[in-house]
Backbone bond lengths (Angstrom), bond angles and torsions (degrees), N, CA, C in turn:
res aa  C-N    CA-C-N  psi(-1)  N-CA   C-N-CA  omega(-1)  CA-C   N-CA-C  phi
1 X - - - 1.471 - - 1.506 111.13 -
2 X 1.341 117.28 -43.79 1.439 120.04 179.99 1.515 111.14 -64.26
3 X 1.379 115.36 -38.13 1.458 117.75 -179.48 1.520 111.15 -65.69
4 X 1.382 115.63 -40.73 1.461 117.68 179.90 1.527 110.96 -65.56
5 X 1.340 115.89 -41.54 1.457 118.19 178.21 1.524 110.90 -63.02
6 X 1.369 113.32 -40.49 1.452 117.16 179.75 1.537 110.93 -65.39
7 X 1.341 115.09 -36.37 1.459 119.03 177.82 1.515 111.92 -64.08
8 X 1.340 115.21 -41.40 1.466 117.54 177.92 1.524 110.62 -63.58
9 X 1.326 115.97 -38.91 1.462 118.86 179.43 1.512 111.14 -63.81
10 X 1.360 116.06 -37.61 1.456 118.95 -179.94 1.510 111.64 -67.34
11 X 1.366 115.81 -31.01 1.459 118.54 -177.63 1.529 113.13 -80.95
12 X 1.331 117.46 -7.76 1.464 118.56 179.44 1.529 110.39 -67.65
13 X 1.311 115.69 142.39 1.452 120.15 179.98 1.525 108.97 -76.81
14 X 1.328 114.91 125.39 1.459 119.57 179.03 1.522 107.70 -98.60
15 X 1.293 116.27 111.52 1.458 122.83 -178.08 1.526 110.34 -101.49
16 X 1.300 114.96 157.07 1.460 120.89 177.91 1.529 108.19 -103.91
17 X 1.323 115.48 127.27 1.465 120.10 -179.00 1.531 109.54 -62.28
18 X 1.330 116.17 129.80 1.451 120.27 -177.62 1.524 112.73 -71.16
19 X 1.332 118.56 -19.33 1.455 122.10 -177.55 1.514 112.07 -92.98
20 X 1.357 116.36 -52.67 1.457 118.49 -176.14 1.525 113.33 -99.21
21 X 1.368 117.56 -3.75 1.472 123.06 174.57 1.527 113.31 60.76
22 X 1.332 117.62 32.23 1.470 122.23 178.74 1.518 108.64 -113.35
23 X 1.364 119.97 131.17 1.467 121.23 177.52 1.525 110.62 -65.37
24 X 1.348 116.50 138.11 1.461 121.78 179.52 1.526 108.67 -134.37
25 X 1.336 118.98 115.97 1.472 120.46 174.90 1.526 110.62 -60.94
26 X 1.309 116.17 134.06 1.455 120.16 176.54 1.516 114.50 77.71
27 X 1.325 117.69 9.90 1.455 119.62 179.14 1.531 109.28 -67.46
28 X 1.316 117.06 129.53 1.463 120.75 -172.74 1.537 113.09 -98.28
29 X 1.315 117.47 -42.16 1.468 118.50 -171.65 1.516 112.77 -117.55
30 X 1.339 116.46 23.77 1.459 123.27 176.04 1.526 112.81 61.62
31 X 1.296 117.61 20.29 1.459 122.00 172.10 1.510 108.41 -134.28
32 X 1.304 117.00 155.74 1.455 121.20 -177.75 1.515 109.87 -131.18
33 X 1.323 115.78 177.50 1.448 120.25 179.56 1.526 111.40 -63.04
34 X 1.316 116.38 -35.90 1.455 120.45 179.19 1.516 110.93 -62.23
35 X 1.346 116.04 -42.34 1.461 118.77 179.71 1.522 110.94 -67.17
36 X 1.335 116.63 -34.95 1.460 119.42 178.13 1.524 110.51 -63.93
37 X 1.341 116.05 -41.12 1.464 120.15 178.37 1.518 110.53 -63.60
38 X 1.347 116.05 -41.20 1.466 120.24 178.42 1.521 110.41 -60.54
39 X 1.339 116.04 -41.82 1.457 119.87 179.86 1.515 112.23 -63.50
40 X 1.344 116.73 -42.51 1.467 120.43 179.35 1.520 110.53 -63.34
41 X 1.346 116.67 -43.37 1.458 120.18 179.38 1.530 110.71 -62.69
42 X 1.338 116.42 -40.89 1.458 120.23 179.31 1.515 112.22 -61.41
43 X 1.339 116.56 -45.35 1.457 120.40 178.32 1.509 111.32 -63.21
44 X 1.334 117.18 -38.14 1.459 120.69 179.51 1.531 110.78 -64.41
45 X 1.328 116.51 -41.43 1.458 119.65 179.39 1.519 111.35 -64.79
46 X 1.333 116.59 -39.17 1.459 120.18 177.64 1.527 110.62 -62.45
47 X 1.334 116.51 -44.60 1.464 120.46 179.40 1.525 111.24 -63.36
48 X 1.341 116.64 -40.44 1.463 120.84 179.22 1.521 110.69 -64.12
49 X 1.326 116.97 -42.03 1.464 120.37 178.96 1.521 111.07 -61.82
50 X 1.334 116.13 -41.46 1.464 119.77 179.04 1.521 110.84 -64.38
51 X 1.335 116.72 -39.43 1.458 120.73 179.84 1.520 110.66 -65.36
52 X 1.339 116.77 -43.35 1.462 119.97 -179.95 1.520 111.32 -65.31
53 X 1.322 116.27 -36.02 1.459 119.38 178.16 1.520 111.09 -64.74
54 X 1.324 116.61 -36.64 1.462 120.03 178.93 1.516 110.91 -75.04
55 X 1.345 116.90 -37.10 1.457 120.75 -174.36 1.517 109.81 -81.66
56 X 1.298 115.84 65.63 1.455 123.18 178.29 1.520 107.17 -100.42
57 X 1.344 119.40 127.66 1.463 120.13 -178.87 1.516 113.24 -55.00
58 X 1.337 117.24 -29.44 1.456 118.78 -179.45 1.519 111.82 -65.77
59 X 1.335 117.35 -23.05 1.458 119.80 -179.99 1.519 112.16 -71.70
60 X 1.335 117.53 -10.44 1.453 120.50 -174.85 1.523 110.85 -117.32
61 X 1.324 117.08 30.35 1.451 121.49 173.45 1.519 107.62 -88.34
62 X 1.346 116.10 -162.35 1.455 119.75 -178.65 1.507 113.91 -77.48
63 X 1.324 118.54 12.26 1.452 122.10 -179.01 1.516 110.52 -102.42
64 X 1.327 115.13 141.05 1.455 119.58 176.72 1.524 110.99 -66.79
65 X 1.316 117.94 -31.75 1.455 122.22 179.97 1.519 108.28 -161.58
66 X 1.309 116.38 166.90 1.446 121.18 176.84 1.528 108.56 -79.63
67 X 1.318 116.70 104.43 1.457 120.81 -174.57 1.519 110.35 -92.02
68 X 1.313 116.35 127.72 1.455 119.25 177.44 1.519 111.75 -92.45
69 X 1.340 117.77 -10.78 1.456 119.52 176.79 1.525 110.44 -157.32
70 X 1.324 114.95 163.45 1.464 123.61 176.92 1.520 107.50 -121.25
71 X 1.303 117.49 139.90 1.465 121.56 178.45 1.528 110.07 -94.08
72 X 1.308 115.36 127.00 1.460 121.79 179.79 1.530 109.74 -144.18
73 X 1.331 116.34 165.11 1.464 122.39 174.62 1.519 109.23 -105.74
74 X 1.314 115.96 143.58 1.459 122.03 176.66 1.514 107.97 -131.28
75 X 1.325 115.06 106.89 1.465 121.30 -179.89 1.524 111.26 52.87
76 X 1.313 115.38 43.89 1.459 121.48 176.15 1.509 115.55 86.53
77 X 1.317 118.27 -5.06 1.465 121.88 -179.91 1.527 109.79 -98.43
78 X 1.330 116.68 138.09 1.461 121.52 177.50 1.531 109.18 -75.89
79 X 1.342 115.71 129.42 1.463 120.03 -174.21 1.521 110.54 -130.96
80 X 1.321 114.62 154.94 1.457 122.92 168.89 1.523 107.14 -117.83
81 X 1.325 116.55 123.16 1.459 121.60 -176.35 1.526 108.37 -101.82
82 X 1.324 116.42 120.76 1.459 122.98 179.21 1.521 109.89 -108.86
83 X 1.329 115.95 163.34 1.457 121.52 -170.64 1.528 110.16 -123.39
84 X 1.332 114.97 136.63 1.457 120.83 -173.21 1.525 110.17 -138.30
85 X 1.333 114.59 158.72 1.453 120.47 177.25 1.524 112.29 -85.31
86 X 1.321 117.65 -27.81 1.455 119.91 -175.24 1.525 110.04 -160.09
87 X 1.333 115.13 -170.88 1.463 121.47 177.68 1.520 108.29 -150.95
88 X 1.326 116.08 163.86 1.459 121.27 -179.24 1.517 109.11 -139.79
89 X 1.329 114.93 166.90 1.454 120.23 178.16 1.516 112.08 111.41
90 X 1.321 115.18 154.02 1.466 122.11 178.98 1.524 111.36 -116.25
91 X 1.303 116.15 15.86 1.462 119.85 178.87 1.523 108.21 -144.02
92 X 1.325 115.50 170.39 1.463 121.37 179.66 1.533 109.56 -102.94
93 X 1.340 115.91 147.46 1.467 126.85 -6.18 1.532 111.67 -72.81
94 X 1.337 115.45 151.70 1.455 119.85 -179.97 1.525 109.75 -70.08
95 X 1.325 116.49 167.90 1.461 121.19 -179.79 1.530 109.13 -114.59
96 X 1.335 118.55 107.11 1.467 120.33 178.45 1.532 110.67 -64.98
97 X 1.331 116.54 142.01 1.469 121.10 179.23 1.519 109.62 -134.44
98 X 1.318 115.41 161.87 1.464 124.53 178.67 1.538 111.56 58.99
99 X 1.326 116.76 71.78 1.473 119.93 179.96 1.524 111.65 -65.70
100 X 1.311 114.90 155.24 1.458 121.80 177.78 1.520 108.69 -148.38
101 X 1.328 115.85 165.26 1.456 119.32 178.33 1.520 109.78 -78.74
102 X 1.311 115.47 166.84 1.463 121.19 179.51 1.521 110.36 -61.12
103 X 1.330 116.95 -43.70 1.462 120.60 -178.80 1.529 111.02 -63.56
104 X 1.323 116.98 -42.40 1.461 120.25 178.42 1.523 111.04 -61.48
105 X 1.325 116.25 -39.04 1.463 120.49 -176.33 1.527 111.82 -65.33
106 X 1.322 117.88 -49.01 1.462 119.39 -172.82 1.523 112.47 -75.44
107 X 1.317 118.03 -7.13 1.466 120.09 175.07 1.528 112.02 -87.00
108 X 1.322 117.26 -2.18 1.458 120.65 -175.80 1.526 111.30 -105.79
109 X 1.336 115.34 166.86 1.462 120.79 179.55 1.520 111.78 -71.11
110 X 1.318 116.69 -23.29 1.451 119.96 178.86 1.515 111.12 -161.19
111 X 1.316 115.96 153.11 1.460 121.66 178.27 1.517 108.16 -160.73
112 X 1.322 116.59 175.94 1.461 121.82 -177.81 1.530 110.18 -122.59
113 X 1.325 114.52 143.62 1.465 121.11 177.53 1.522 108.89 -116.25
114 X 1.319 115.76 127.36 1.461 121.85 179.09 1.523 108.97 -113.93
115 X 1.327 115.46 118.16 1.460 122.11 -179.58 1.528 109.06 -94.24
116 X 1.318 115.59 113.39 1.463 120.96 174.92 1.525 107.82 -104.26
117 X 1.321 115.57 113.04 1.459 121.12 -174.08 1.526 109.68 -117.23
118 X 1.316 114.47 150.52 1.457 120.07 -178.92 1.522 110.29 -92.85
119 X 1.330 113.99 127.87 1.464 120.92 175.59 1.525 106.86 -137.30
120 X 1.311 115.73 115.42 1.457 119.08 -176.75 1.512 113.39 69.57
121 X 1.327 116.99 27.05 1.458 121.58 177.37 1.510 114.95 87.82
122 X 1.342 118.13 -7.11 1.466 121.15 -178.73 1.516 109.73 -115.98
123 X 1.338 117.01 133.64 1.458 121.66 179.96 1.521 109.99 -83.81
124 X 1.347 116.51 128.24 1.456 122.11 178.29 1.527 109.20 -129.99
125 X 1.324 115.57 157.83 1.454 120.51 176.12 1.522 108.85 -71.25
126 X 1.337 115.98 105.12 1.459 120.88 -175.45 1.525 112.29 -93.74
127 X 1.345 117.24 -27.67 1.455 119.42 179.46 1.523 109.25 -154.48
128 X 1.326 114.70 143.67 1.461 121.04 178.52 1.525 107.33 -132.63
129 X 1.347 116.41 125.13 1.460 121.36 -174.64 1.529 110.72 -125.68
130 X 1.311 115.29 140.59 1.456 121.43 170.95 1.511 109.11 -102.76
131 X 1.323 117.12 117.98 1.459 122.26 -175.58 1.524 109.50 -103.82
132 X 1.310 115.63 129.19 1.463 121.98 176.63 1.521 108.91 -110.85
133 X 1.329 116.75 133.01 1.458 121.21 -178.92 1.537 109.64 -117.51
134 X 1.316 115.99 113.66 1.453 121.87 176.72 1.522 108.27 -99.45
135 X 1.307 117.09 129.11 1.462 120.52 -174.32 1.528 110.85 -123.90
136 X 1.328 115.20 143.74 1.452 123.28 174.71 1.523 108.23 -135.84
137 X 1.301 116.23 161.91 1.463 120.30 179.83 1.528 110.06 -69.06
138 X 1.313 115.73 135.26 1.462 121.03 175.02 1.523 107.88 -96.30
139 X 1.339 116.81 121.51 1.461 121.72 -173.60 1.526 113.29 -107.48
140 X 1.321 117.28 7.92 1.459 120.22 -179.95 1.521 112.09 -79.39
141 X 1.303 114.84 -174.87 1.465 120.86 179.75 1.516 109.91 -68.44
142 X 1.331 114.52 141.95 1.460 120.59 -179.20 1.518 109.99 -114.14
143 X 1.318 117.39 150.20 1.472 119.64 174.95 1.521 110.62 -68.28
144 X 1.302 115.92 149.65 1.470 120.70 -179.57 1.522 112.10 -96.83
145 X 1.308 117.71 -3.90 1.464 121.00 -174.44 1.528 111.54 -122.32
146 X 1.336 116.63 43.40 1.463 119.33 177.01 1.519 108.44 -65.13
147 X 1.332 116.44 120.50 1.468 120.44 -171.38 1.519 112.80 -86.28
148 X 1.333 118.04 -15.65 1.449 119.91 -173.17 1.527 110.68 -121.09
149 X 1.303 114.74 168.86 1.466 120.34 174.63 1.523 110.20 -58.03
150 X 1.343 116.87 -42.35 1.456 122.34 175.57 1.516 108.93 -135.22
151 X 1.322 116.26 133.40 1.462 121.34 178.25 1.523 108.11 -128.58
152 X 1.333 115.75 155.56 1.457 121.20 -176.13 1.523 108.99 -127.21
153 X 1.344 114.77 143.01 1.459 120.59 -175.31 1.523 110.33 -133.51
154 X 1.326 114.12 143.26 1.459 119.78 170.75 1.520 108.14 -67.12
155 X 1.319 117.29 151.88 1.456 120.60 -177.07 1.517 109.71 -130.05
156 X 1.328 116.01 143.05 1.464 122.12 173.77 1.521 107.96 -115.55
157 X 1.316 117.47 144.92 1.450 120.54 -175.74 1.520 110.65 81.29
158 X 1.303 116.78 179.85 1.455 121.46 -178.17 1.522 110.72 -132.61
159 X 1.310 115.40 147.78 1.462 124.18 173.34 1.530 112.24 47.83
160 X 1.346 118.59 -116.42 1.466 121.55 -173.70 1.522 112.73 -65.89
161 X 1.332 117.71 -22.36 1.463 121.19 -178.51 1.525 112.31 -100.07
162 X 1.301 117.28 9.01 1.467 120.78 -178.06 1.523 110.61 -67.42
163 X 1.311 115.46 139.06 1.458 122.65 177.76 1.524 109.34 -129.02
164 X 1.344 115.53 142.80 1.455 119.59 179.36 1.518 111.04 -70.06
165 X 1.334 114.32 139.78 1.446 120.63 174.32 1.516 110.12 -112.93
166 X 1.331 118.29 -152.09 1.471 121.40 -179.28 1.529 111.94 -65.79
167 X 1.322 115.04 160.99 1.464 121.06 175.96 1.527 109.45 -66.13
168 X 1.319 115.73 139.50 1.459 121.60 177.62 1.519 109.69 -99.91
169 X 1.319 116.21 126.47 1.448 120.10 170.44 1.527 108.70 -78.74
170 X 1.335 117.50 156.53 1.470 120.70 -174.68 1.522 115.26 -48.64
171 X 1.341 120.40 -49.26 1.462 118.10 -178.87 1.531 113.20 -63.42
172 X 1.336 117.34 -24.85 1.454 120.54 -178.10 1.526 112.14 -74.58
173 X 1.340 117.40 -27.71 1.463 120.72 179.27 1.524 110.10 -62.01
174 X 1.320 116.19 -31.50 1.467 122.16 -178.43 1.523 111.48 -57.35
175 X 1.330 117.19 -32.15 1.460 121.69 -170.65 1.530 113.41 -99.78
176 X 1.321 118.77 2.55 1.465 120.10 -179.43 1.529 109.63 -114.28
177 X 1.314 116.17 153.41 1.454 121.13 179.27 1.527 112.23 -98.33
178 X 1.326 116.88 -28.20 1.460 121.63 -179.17 1.522 109.63 -124.93
179 X 1.323 116.11 130.91 1.458 120.71 177.15 1.527 108.86 -155.99
180 X 1.319 115.47 167.16 1.464 121.64 179.52 1.522 108.93 -114.48
181 X 1.310 115.54 130.96 1.466 122.63 176.18 1.527 108.38 -104.68
182 X 1.320 116.38 126.30 1.473 121.98 -179.95 1.519 108.20 -117.68
183 X 1.321 115.90 120.84 1.456 121.91 -178.83 1.518 110.06 -116.40
184 X 1.309 116.76 130.74 1.461 120.84 176.72 1.521 110.23 -80.76
185 X 1.329 116.59 139.21 1.463 121.79 173.16 1.515 108.34 -127.28
186 X 1.329 118.82 143.03 1.472 120.97 -175.70 1.522 113.71 -70.41
187 X 1.332 118.40 -17.84 1.464 119.91 -173.96 1.522 113.54 -108.34
188 X 1.331 117.15 -43.22 1.463 119.38 -172.94 1.523 114.10 -108.49
189 X 1.314 117.44 7.49 1.451 119.68 -178.73 1.512 112.46 80.13
190 X 1.342 118.15 -171.49 1.465 120.81 -176.16 1.528 112.07 -68.83
191 X 1.323 115.32 141.79 1.460 122.72 176.67 1.527 107.65 -116.50
192 X 1.326 116.09 127.80 1.463 120.51 -175.27 1.522 110.68 -115.30
193 X 1.342 115.07 140.43 1.457 122.02 179.95 1.518 109.37 -131.34
194 X 1.323 115.60 131.19 1.461 121.62 174.85 1.523 107.84 -89.69
195 X 1.321 116.78 120.86 1.461 122.16 -174.11 1.525 109.82 -111.14
196 X 1.344 115.33 131.27 1.462 122.41 173.93 1.528 107.30 -112.66
197 X 1.314 117.80 112.74 1.465 122.58 -178.32 1.525 109.44 -104.39
198 X 1.346 115.98 128.62 1.457 120.95 -179.55 1.530 109.69 -138.38
199 X 1.327 115.72 148.74 1.463 120.88 173.98 1.528 108.48 -85.02
200 X 1.325 117.27 118.30 1.467 120.47 -179.92 1.529 112.14 -95.13
201 X 1.320 116.82 -11.36 1.463 121.05 170.51 1.520 108.63 -156.74
202 X 1.330 113.89 154.05 1.472 118.99 178.93 1.517 108.47 -150.70
203 X 1.319 115.95 129.73 1.451 122.36 173.07 1.526 107.62 -113.58
204 X 1.301 116.23 118.21 1.465 120.83 177.55 1.523 107.53 -108.06
205 X 1.344 114.79 119.83 1.463 120.73 -173.67 1.531 111.06 -102.70
206 X 1.330 114.47 138.54 1.467 121.37 176.68 1.528 108.31 -124.21
207 X 1.325 115.49 138.31 1.464 121.29 -175.29 1.527 109.99 -122.82
208 X 1.330 115.02 153.36 1.451 120.62 175.44 1.513 111.43 -84.09
209 X 1.324 115.92 178.93 1.465 120.78 -178.09 1.523 111.99 -64.84
210 X 1.330 116.82 -22.71 1.464 120.52 178.79 1.524 112.94 -89.50
211 X 1.334 116.40 2.98 1.458 120.53 178.21 1.508 114.76 89.28
212 X 1.330 118.23 -1.79 1.466 121.62 -179.64 1.526 110.29 -81.98
213 X 1.323 116.56 145.33 1.459 122.53 178.85 1.525 109.59 -69.09
214 X 1.332 116.60 128.02 1.454 120.59 -177.99 1.528 113.16 -113.95
215 X 1.351 116.86 -28.37 1.464 118.67 -175.08 1.525 110.44 -156.24
216 X 1.343 115.52 143.48 1.467 121.66 176.31 1.518 108.76 -128.29
217 X 1.312 116.83 125.64 1.461 121.88 173.01 1.527 107.69 -99.06
218 X 1.328 116.80 121.38 1.460 122.77 -176.48 1.525 108.66 -110.27
219 X 1.333 116.36 118.54 1.463 121.79 179.55 1.510 108.90 -113.99
220 X 1.350 116.90 125.02 1.457 119.52 -179.42 1.524 110.89 -92.10
221 X 1.340 116.48 -174.16 1.463 121.20 -175.00 1.526 112.89 -65.12
222 X 1.329 117.46 -24.05 1.463 121.02 179.41 1.519 112.74 -89.84
223 X 1.319 117.16 2.89 1.453 120.47 179.77 1.510 114.85 84.63
224 X 1.331 117.30 6.02 1.462 120.83 178.69 1.522 109.08 -77.54
225 X 1.334 116.09 131.15 1.461 121.70 -175.64 1.526 109.92 -109.06
226 X 1.316 115.58 130.07 1.450 122.46 171.57 1.529 109.15 -120.70
227 X 1.302 116.16 158.01 1.458 119.59 -174.71 1.508 111.13 -130.86
228 X 1.333 114.43 135.39 1.461 121.48 173.04 1.519 108.04 -113.47
229 X 1.308 116.26 135.12 1.469 120.50 177.71 1.524 109.08 -118.72
230 X 1.332 114.77 149.77 1.456 121.64 -178.05 1.519 108.40 -125.24
231 X 1.302 115.60 133.45 1.469 120.78 176.03 1.513 108.43 -94.11
232 X 1.303 115.41 123.93 1.488 120.99 -178.22 1.506 109.96 -118.85
């Protein structure tokens, strides 16, 4: 009996698991329990990575979502305004580099706005602005019910006489020069900053019917405008 059983065991097909590469007597479908465990662990790691990617503290600030651009009109043209850390090039139009989200941009001392507007069905760089943000401590009364990690408020008055106004939604910050940023901290309570945003340079680009650049209006920090023209 033992010999017959042993003979049957010898005749069993010994397959190699396609996942863990280990021979298993009597393996039927080229997979084993070890490979199944490996698969479950792999799926769990993928799910965990996706969860961590979503669970970004920036997603829970005063913004509904991480916006990479703002939609605005420029002299009747529909535009998408994107945000950058810098620009490159020695000719016009300049080339914006190092893109960032809207929230990342307004938290910095300076950033650049690139207006891509549609003219004749094609989007072109119509305006490029360098924004400088000067900040000072806001010493006025603060709200006690700030719902987000960071909240933004319209402000009336200037500097020592500044007073908080209504809450600013993200797209509204784009259109104001002075606002107050209130950030919650777990140890010292809310910290408020009065922000003054100004354009320190502006390039306004004009194109011909063939899409070639014809004119650039250059505005410096003092509001002085110079013009470059191109013969095409």
